[in-house]
N, C-alpha and C positions, 0 to 999 in steps of 0.2 A: 503494498500499498503504500502511497505517496507522501504518508503523514508519521514519517520518519521522524526522527531528531536525533542529533549526535550530541555528546558530552564533550567538552573539551576540557585539560587537565586541570584548570583551575576549578571546577565543577560551573562555570557556567552553562546554562543549554545553549544552541544556536542550532536552526535549523538547515540542516544539510541539504536539503530540496525543500522548493516553496508548498507553505501546506494549502493544500484544496479539500473541497468537500466530496470531489470525483473519485471513485475509485478507477484503478489502471485498464480495466476494461471500456470504462465510460468515457476515459481519457482517450483510448484509443479510438475510440466509436467518433469524438469530435475533432481529434486529428484528420479520419477520412474526411469527415466530411468538410473541414476546411482546406483540405490538398484537392478536393476533389472542386473544389467553388474554384481554389485558386488556377488549378489547368484549367477549364472552363472561362476565367476570364484572360489568362494567356490566348488560348484561340481565339475569342472574340477580340480581341490586343489587337494579336498579327492579323484578322480579315478583314477588322476596319482599317491598317493600316497597307494590305494590300489593296482595298476600294479608293484610300484616298491617294496610293501611285497612280492606278488605273485611274481614277479622275485627272490628274494633274496632267497626265497623257493623252490622254481625248484630248484635256483643253490644248497643251502643244500644238497636239495634230491639229486642233480646229482653225486653232490662228493660223500655222504654218499655210493650212489651205487656204484661209480665209485671204490672207495676202498676196499670195500667187494669183489668185482668180479676178476677173477683171468684175467692175462693180457694177452690176447690175441697171438699164437703167429705170430712171425715177418712173415711176409709174401715173399716168394721166386719169383721172375721175371724170367722167361726165356724167351731169344730172341731166338726165331726160323728163320733162315734164309730161304727165299723162294728162293735163285738165284740155 
């Protein structure tokens, strides 16, 4: 159990491990949950990083294409009256 205490030579007690109300099995369970969530968060960050890189790359490609293409002629709007 994680509630062990050791005694120094001068008689004063000092905790060798942090005290906790949880037993080793419960702590292992919580550790597994935390590690699973950490792994999931890292995967999410990697996915978002790739999406950001793709967006930047697409924006660079779009701006490169736009600068090489001629500008289209302005559109002329005409309003016809049906009266």
